[in-house]
N, C-alpha and C positions, 0 to 999 in steps of 0.2 A: 555816324548812324551805325544800327545795331542790323547786322544780314537778318533779311524773314525767309527759311525757305518752307516754299507750299508746293505740292504735287500742281502741274498745269498740262497743258496740251498746247502747243505752238500749231499756232497755222499765217499761211500767209495767200494774197490771191495774185491766182495765178492770171493772164494773158485773157484768158477768157471767163472770169472776174469770178471765180469757182475758189474757193477753200480749200489749199489744200495741206495738209495732215505734218508737219516736220517731224515730229514726235513728239517722248512723255520724257520730262523732268522733273525737276525742280526750281525756281525760281527764287532769286536773292535780289539785294538790291547793295551796290557799296560804291565806292570812289574806285575810278578806275586810272592809273595814271595814263594810259596811254592817250583816253579818251580823253583826256582832261576837264570831270568831270563824275558827278552819279549816275550809276548806270543800273540798269534792268539784267542779269545775267541768269541762264536758263541750263544747266548742265543735265543733260540725261541721267534718266537713273540706270541704262544697261549698263554702260561702260566710263560715264562722267565726264562727256565729249561736250563743249561749250556748242549748245542749242543755240541762240541768241545772246548778244552783246550791243546791246542796245542802250544810249547816252539819252538820258531823259533832259531832253532841251526846252530851253522855257518859253518856246513859242509853237511848240509843238500841241496840236491838240490831243489830246487822252479823251478816249468818252469810258463812259462804266455801263457796263448795260446788264442785265437781271440779274444784277448784283452776283455774276462769276464770269464776267471777260470783261476786259480793257481790250479795248480798239484804238489803233492809229496809224499814220502815215510816216512814216520815215522820208520817202523820196516818191519823185512822180510816178505813179502803177504801181506803187510798192507798200501795201498795207499790210501789216501786221494785228495777231489777236492772241491774248493770255487768258486760254477757258481756264480756269480753277473747281479743280476737285470740289473744295471747301471754301463755301461764303466769309468766312475767316480770315484766311491765307490772301482773296481778292479785299479785304478793307483794309488789309494792312499795306500790300502793296499802294492800295491806290491813296492811302497817307502820307507814303514817302513820296509820291509823283507830285500831289498836293502841295506839300511840304517845299520839294524843290520848287515848284513854279509858284509857288508865295499863293496857295489857292484855299476856298474851305472844300474839309473834304464833305461837304453833304452836294458839294455837288455833282452832275452827271460826267458835262463837259467842260475839260480846263480852260480852253480856249474856243473863241469861236467855229465851230470847223469848219472848213474850204473844202474843196475838188481839188483834183489834180489840176486841169490846164488854169490856163492866166482868164479863156473865157468864162468859164466856170466859175470858178472865183467871183467873177465881176458880177454874174448872175447871180449868183447865190447871196454874196452883199448887198445888190442892190434891189432882188425885189423879197418882197415880204413872207412869198409862198411858192408852189409848186403849180404850173398853171397842166390841169388835163387838159389829152385832146375830145374833140364830142366826143359822145356816147353814141357812136352810128357803128354800123354793120362792118362797111370802109376802112375804120378806122379801131377797129380789133386788133391786129397785127402791133399797130402803133401803141395802142395801151397796154400790150402785153409787152415786150418789149421797154417800155417806160417800166413798168415794174420792176422787171427782173433787173434790169441797170441801178433800180434805187434802193435795191435790195442789201446790196453790200456794203454802203454810207447808211452809216445812221442817223448823219444831219438826213438827207434824202428821202430817209425813210421815214422819218418826223414829218418831213413837208408836205409825202405820198399820203400819209394817213391823215392829215389835216384836210388837206384836198381830198380826200374820198366821205371823210364825215362830212364836211362842210355842204359840200353841192348836191350831196345825196345818190351817189354816186354808185352805192352797193342795186340800188333798186331800179336804178337805168339800167344797168348789165342783167341785172336779171328779165327787164322786160326786151330785152334782144335775145336773153337765152329761150324765149321760148321764140321766137322769131325762127330763130337758127334753130330748133329743134320741128318747129312744125316745115322747113323748109330744108328737113333736112340738111341744114350745110356742118358738114362736118369739120371741115377746117373752121369755120368760127364756134364751133362749140370747141374744137381741143385751143382754139385762144381764151375760151371764157375760161377754161378748167385752168390753166395757166395763171391768167389773172387772180382767181377767187381763191388758188393754193398760196401765191406770192400777198395778198388781203391777209390768209389766214398766220402769215408769217410778218404780219406789221406789228403781233402781238400788243393790239388796242383794245381796251374793254368796252369802249364807245362802238366801234366797229364790230364787235363779236356782238352787241343789244341789238344790234340793227339784225344781224344774220340771223339768229336764233331767235328770232322772234317770229312767233306763229304763222304773220301773210310771206315772210322768205325763208322759212328753217328749210322747207323741200324744197324749193328751188334752188339753194346754194347745193344740197345734194346732190341735186339733180344735173348740176352743172361740174360735180366732182366725178362721178359717172365715167365721163368720157376722157378719159383717159387718155393722149394721144400714144403710150408706150403698148397699149393696150391692142389686142386685133377685132377687139368687141366691146361696147360698153356694160359699165356693170349694169346691176339691176337693184341698187341699191331700194330704191323707193318703193320698189313692187314691194321687195323686205317691211319692209315696215308700215308699208297698208296693206296686205294680207296674208303676209306670214306672221307676225309680231302681233299679238293681242293683249289689249290692256285687260287684266283683272281685276277688275274692283270686289274685292272680296267682303269689306266692310263698305256699303256705301259714303263715299267723298260728299260732303256737297258742298264746299268751301268751293268757288271754280278755278280760285286761282291756284291755289295747293295742287289740283289738280291739273291745271295748266305747266305748273311747274316742276310736276313728275313728268310728264309726257315731255320736257322741255331739255331735262335732265336724261332721260333716257335717249333721246337721236342726240343729244350733243354727245354723250360718251360712245353714242352708236359709230361717232361720226370719227372722234379720237382712236378708237380702235379697231374700227373696218373700211374705212372708207380714205380719209388720209393718206400717203402712201407711208413708210415707216423714216421718220426722220433723221436725218445725219445726226453727229454730233456738236455738230454745229447751227442746224437747225431746231434740233428737240431744245434749246436753251430759249431760241425765240419762239416757243412755243407754253411757255412755263406761265400767261397768264389764260390759256385754254383751260391748263388743267387747274388755277385756280378757278377759272367761272364755276366748274363742275363739283370744286373743293365747297366752292358758299352756297351753292345749287344743292348738295346736298346736305349743310347744314341746316340752310332754313327749312328742309321740307322738315325734317325731323324734329324742330324748331315748331312749325306750325303742327305737327301730329299729336308730338306731347302737351300741347296745350289744349287740346281739340276732345276735354274729357267722354266725351257722348262715343267719340270715335274708338277710345283707349279699353271705353266700358263693355260695347259692345263684342269689341277683338277678343276678351277673356273671358265672358260671359258664353261665348256660341264656339271659345276651343276646351272649355269645362264642363257644356250641356252633354248631356248624353246622348239627347234628340238628335245631334250633328251628325251628318252622315260622316263617312270617310275622307270620300273626297274632299266634300266642304273642311276639313278639319285637317286635310293634305294643304290645303290652300292657306288657310289660316295660318298653319306652321312656317310656311314656307316664306310667309309677307313679315311674317317676327320674327325671326330670320335674317331679313332681309333689314329687318328696320332695326335692330340690333346691331349689325354688319354699319352700315349707315352710322351706328353715332361713335364707331372709331374714328369718326374725323373731326369729332368735337374739342371743344379745352378742356381740360384737366374740370373746371369747375364745372362749366355745361357740361359733362358727361357725367357726374358725380348726383347734377339732377334729375338725371332723363334715365339712370337706372335708380332712383328713390323712386320718382313716379313709376316705373316698371313693374318696383316690389310693392308700394303701397297698392297698387292695381291685381296685383297676386301672381308675379310672374311665376313664384315657384311652384304653389299652387297648381297650375295650369301645366308646368312643364311635367311634374307628377301625373296628370292625366294622358297627356301627352305620349309618356312613357308604357303607361299601361295600356291606352286602347293602339299605340303605335306599334309593341311588338314585331310586329310579324311585315312591316314594311320598312323596306330595308331605307327607300328615301327620307323616312318619318321618324326612321332613328336616326339617321345622318343629320339631318335639320337640329333634332332635339338634341343634339352631343352635341354641337358649334351652339346653339342660345346656351348649353349649360356652361360650355368654355369659355363663353363673356363676360356670363357672372361670375365665374369661381376666377377668371383674369383680373376684374374690376377688384370683387370685392368676396375674398372667401371667409372671410368671419362672420358677413351676411348670410351664406350658405348656411355656414354651419349651426349658426343660432337658431335657424329656421327648424333644421333635421333635428339640433336637440329641444326647440320646443315640440315640434309634434308627433316625438316619441314618447311622448306622456299621456298622448291620444289615440295614436296609432300601432299596429302591430309590426312586428320587422320586416315581414310581407312586402309591406307598401309602404315605405320609412323609403325616402328620393336616394339615400347613397347607396341601400338595399336596391335599390330600381338600376341605379346606375353601374352597382354591380353585376348586376346579373345581364342586363346591355352588354358588358365586357365579356362573362363570360360566357353566354350565347352567339356571338359574333361569327354573321357567318364567312366574312369574307377571308377568303383560302391566307394570304397576307395578313389578316388581324390588325388593318389598319382602323378600323375604330374604337378595338380592344386599344391600342398601343395610345388613341390619343385618350380614350378615358383612366386609363389607369396614370399615364399623366397628370388628370383630374382630380386624382384621389391622392395621390400623391403631394400635388400641393395642398389640397383638403387634409391634409395630416402630417404637415413640415410644420414642427414648433417654432421653425424660424420665421412663421407670418402671424402668427397666434397675438391675444392684446394678452396684458396683465395688468389688471388694474388694482386698488386697494377692497374692491370689495369685492372684485372675483378674477380670478384666475381662469381664463378662457384654454389654456394648454391639458389641466388639470381634469376642467372637466369634461371639454370634448373626446381626450383619449378614455378615459373610465367610461362614457357614449360610445366611443366608437369597438371599443373591444369586448363592451357588454352587450350589442344590438346589432354588430357589424364584420366583426371576426370573423366570426361561425360563418357566415356567407361568403367573405373572401376568400376564408381558405377551403370549404367544400370539396372544389374538384381535386385539392391536393391530398385532402384528406380521404379524398373516393378513390383514388388512382395509385396508393401507395399501402393497400391494406395487407400487402404480404410484405414479403420476406423480411420478418426482422431480425437483425442483427443480433446475434448475441453470440459466449464467450464459446469458443471451440478453436478445433483445428483449423489452421490455416495451410492452403499451399506454400510450401516453400516456393521462390523462383524456378532453382530446377524443375520442381514435379507440378510448377502449372505450366510452363512450356512445355514438359511434356505432354499434356492433355489440352494445352491451351482450343484449340476447338471446342473438342466438348466440352471444356467450362464456358465456351461463349455459348454456343447451342442451352446450355443449362440453364446460362443467364436470361438469355431470349427467350424461351418456352415460360419461365417464370415469372415473367413480367406481367402482373396483375392489370396493367392495362393494354387498349391498341397503340402500339407508338408511332402514333403518326405522327407526320409534321405537326401538323394544325393543334394538334393536342399537346404536344413538346410546346410549343410555341405558345400556347397561354398557361402553360403552367411554367416556362420559365418568366411570366410576364409577371406573374403571382409571385415565384418566391425574387422579382429585383424588388418587387415593393416590398415584402416581411422584411429582406435585406435592410432595405433602407430604413423599416419600424426599428432593429433589433440595433443600429446605430443610433436613432435618435429617441428611444421612445424609453427607454431605460427600464423601468420594473413593472411596465405592460406587459410588454413581449417578453419579459424572463418568466413571468406569471405564467404567460400562455404558453410559451413553447414548450415552458418542464409540465406544468400539468396536464397540456394534450397531448404531450411526445412527439414535437412540429418533428424536432430533430432525427428524431430517428424517423421518420416518416418522409421526410426531405433525401437522405441520402440513400433511400431505394431507388431515387431515380439516377443514382450512380451509375447505374446498372444498364441504363439508356441508350438506347445505340444511335441518341443524334449528342455529338460531343457538347454542344452548345449547352444544352439541358443538363449531362453531368455535371459541366463547366459551374452554370449557373447554382445546382447543389454544393458545392465544393465552395463557390466563394460565400455561399450561406453560413457554412458550416467555418469558413476561415473570418468571419466577421466575427463570429462569437466567439471565435479561439481570442481574436485580437483583442479581445473587451476585456482579459486578462480578469473575467469573474469566478470567483472559486466556488461561484453556486453553479453558474456556467460546467467546469471542468468537472466537477463531483458528479452531476445530472451525466456528462459524456463519460465518466469515467464506470459511472453504475448500471449504466446502457450497454458499454461498450462499443462505442459508437463509432469506434478508428475501423473497427473491423469490415463497411464498406470502402472506405478510402482504400485500404490495406491491399483492398480483394483489388480495387480495381486498378490501381499503380501496378500491381502485379499482372494483372492480364494487361494493362499497357503494352508487357513488354517490355524490350529494347526500341522502345519505336520513341526519337525524339519529339515530341508534341506538346504543344500546352496541357496538355492533360498533366505532365509527366512534370515540367517544368509546374504546375500551380500545384500541387504534391508535394514536388518534393519543398518548395521553398513555403509549404505552412511547416513542415514539418523543423526544415530551417529556421522558423521562428521561434517555434518553441523553445530550439537550442538556445539563437542568441539571445533572446530575455530568461532565459531559463527557469522557465513555467517545472518547478520541481516535481508538482502532482500529475503533469504530465507528461514529464517525460517517463517518470519511475512507470506510469502505467504503460505508455509506448513500447518501454524496452523488458520489461516481466510479461507481458502478452505479444509482441510482435516481432519481438526480436530473431525469433527463427525465421519470420519469415523475409527477413530485411537484413538481415545480418552477408549474404552473398550482393549485394547490391553494394560494388566498390568506386564505381565512376565519377560518382560525389563522396565526398566525406560527412557527409550530412547525418548519417544514421549510425557511422562509428563515430562521431562527434556527439550523439543522442548517447553512446552506449557509455562516452565515457563523462559523458555528466551526472548519468546514472550512478557512476562508481566512485565520484567523485563525493556525491549526495551520500552515498552506503558509507562514504569511510568516515565522513564527518559526524555522522550518526552514532560510527564506534568510538571513535575519541572524540566526545563533543567537549572536552576539556582543552585541548588542541586546538579546537577552533572558535573557544572562548579566545585563546591565546592570541589569536593569529587579531581578531577584531580588537584587542587591545596593542597591539602593535602597531596594525595600519591604523588607527585610531591617532595613537601615541607620534608616529610618524609622520603627522604636516601636523601637528602644534612646532611649527616652528619661527622662527623670532622672526619679524616684521621688516627684518633686512633686505634686502635684494641679493637673490642667490647668481652666481653665474651661472651660465648657461650649460657647462657642461657640471658643478656642482650639482644641478638643480636635477640633470639629466640621473646621477650617482643617486641620488636619494629618494630618487622617484622610483628606479629599480626596487621590484616585488622580492621578499623573503626568501620567496622559493628559487629566484638565482642564486645563493646561497648552496656552499656544498651540501648534498641532499643529506649527509649522514650528519651535520650539524645541530646538537641539541640547542632551539631554542630558550629553553628553559628547561634545569636541572633537574632530575628526576623527583631527588628527596624536597624539591621546591613544590611537585608538584597541588600538596595541598595547604600552603601556603594563604595567606588572606591573601590580597589587595594591594592593602596598603604593604606589607611586606614584597609583594611582589613587584610593585616601582620602581624598587630602589635599584634594582640590579638592572630593571627595563633603561630606567636614567643613567645607570653606568656605560649601558651596554650601548646606548645613544650616541655619548658622549667620546666613547672608545671608536666608535665608527668615522665620526666625526677627524677625530684624531689620524685614524686608520688612512683618509684620503690625502691630509695633508702630508703625510710618509708617501703616500706613493705621486703624487706628482712628483716629490721632490726626488726620489727613486726612479720614476719614469722617466726624467730629465736625463742622469748620470747613465742608468741603461743605454739609452739611445747612444751614447757617445762611447762606451765601453763594451758593449755588447752586443752588438749589430746584428754579428753575424750566428752569433748563439741562439737556442733555440732554447724559450724563456716563456714562463705563465707565470701568474697572478695565482696565488691561490688562498684567500683568505679565512683566518678561521675564528669562530663565534668570539674567544676570548681571546686570543694570540697575538695578534696584530700579524704582521706580513711576514709570510716564510715559504721556503721554498718557489725561489725567483727562479733557481735553473732545473731543467728535467733534465737529472741524468739518468741516462740508462738501465743501473741498476736497482731504480726503483721503481722500474714499471711493476715488477711481482709484487712489493709492498704495496702499491696504489692498486692493485686489482684486488688485495684480499681486501682493503679499504673500501674497494664499490662493492664486492657481497656483502660484509657488514653492514654496507650503509642501507644498502635495498630493503633490506629488512623493515628498517626504522625510516622508511622515505614517508615523506606526508604526502604528496600527492603530487597528481602531472599539472600542470600548468594549463587551464582550460586553453580551449581554440579563441583564435582574438573574436570580437566581436565581428568584427570587420569583416572576415576573411570572406572571402569572395566562394560559391563553387563552381567544383572542377567537375570538369565534366570526358 
């Protein structure tokens, strides 16, 4: 049998009939030789120690509860329970237990469950049910003990639930509650608290229906007010009857619907406020209570959705200009709760729900809410929540609506522009609402969730609409706050000059900032930049045209002078995303407007501080170097090298200069560069045979590894045709292969005979293997050769693309 591991908690029942947590681990099943049978094994997730080793006995009664619990007894007064994190794990282990015992996995009890003592075993087998004491004031303590003792045993709990249900015991207990409360019998009230709490833990729907009925629910809440652990009783009934008020924003004519709403509110209150916080084990025993609330909400949504008159009146009042602000506030809150309830529906029911709201005109109503409630923070918050439910459900529905309304309305009152306006005008210092709205806008403009059909493409249509009607509203704060500080070609301080005048430069930057550089404004601009960066990555030509035509990048880079590091980094990230596209249109735009200047200034102003700004700027230039972006490399070196040449704690800028020099040398010797390409391409046209590892490494060596002075093509051959050139190239390649074979033979001979000699290998282009031993009197000749070779040297090898920044 294959082991299946699942995360579980192990519980044991102590002498006080309370469950003790023995630890968390992973359960598996397998054959244990020592126990001579299939066993359950639980090893601790912390150290792998064995928490449980229990043989699956054929006669042991195992019970599965609430889909995630398996409970059984191994010996007298020793009960065990496994509480699974996942239902799937519980089902798999349950199947293995049933397989060992030869039972159907669909059962919840593998054996007839028995209690510990022989007397209890006899009683359980002989009696069909559990007999409850008479419901009398004097027997309340006995009833409380019976309930407490039955909870740990699944079979006794089942029998107790049947007895309470069949005998109408709950109503009898509630009658005693009135007697105890009238007599101020606190001891009896404390017993009733324990009894009612225990009945909740029986986890039975039939009992909940009785307890939550109109005539019983308030008395049940009253019983739960008298917690013996508290010095004074709680006043839950007073809160529900006097403080909590039911507001009927639209009259509900269906009495059943109204009663269901009251019941759901009170049961939710019991779960959240009245019942004590359950333990891990008790929480599983309240699963039926969660389900009761869940299905009530589903039923309420369905009944309201079917009431066309109710929904018609709701949207009519929302859009009516005569509706006063207080009434509209209540209507908006109701609509928000209504949408929140829909999250409990199954997908197909949720589809029908939102289609109903769409047909009723929820999006036009939302526009009215946004316009009318601009000054009310609560209305804005509720409208944002409603909009989020609609966007998360179906962004295409929202996009289709706004494109249709653009044909009839001005840009100022378009739904998306109203949302952008709410984001910009968020009064929260932390911009909580603005962050939420920015996420919704990002969902709407995300091409990944746009549809494409044979007749139309939503992506192209919506993005064209968005950039025509909405983008100017989104970018308005950015453009308004970056009107000055236009970067231009000019002298930039070198690092030494800048450090001499560092404080002065900082003052100039701060004083020349064209906006009030406060935290809230900077946060808003950072949000806008985040969305624009997303657009750069996903919108290709739409955002490209907008950036270039509106000179957006120049305006964004003004923010590099912000005293808020997060905003300056957002501006840098925006530029880095553009450069990462490796688009020549963007590159020409950057070079034409000298847009590296604010970045270089920020880098130099940062000085020797090793921080995120420093690393991010270096990474951007390193990316340009590694990707060999020739136009940007030349632009940076030609315009900013004097400002960056003193930066030597990383090799990035020196590497850029080297790239630039290599480019210039290629431009000066185009024929030589073309020959390199021919040789490089020819080198990789090898036979299909498999080469040895050493041979592969040797043939992959770049031609730059040859002696610098060697000529690849004789000067007289420079003007030859391509056909004439290929013949010496082929001979050259054949000669190199022969040279390699000679090298292997000579290497073995030298290893044996010349171990103590200083030697080196010197390959000549057409001369074979020469100069095996370095004689002292050859030094002068080699120095002369080196001086001659340096004049004809092709180029230094570029830095490795995988080289790391050194600090």
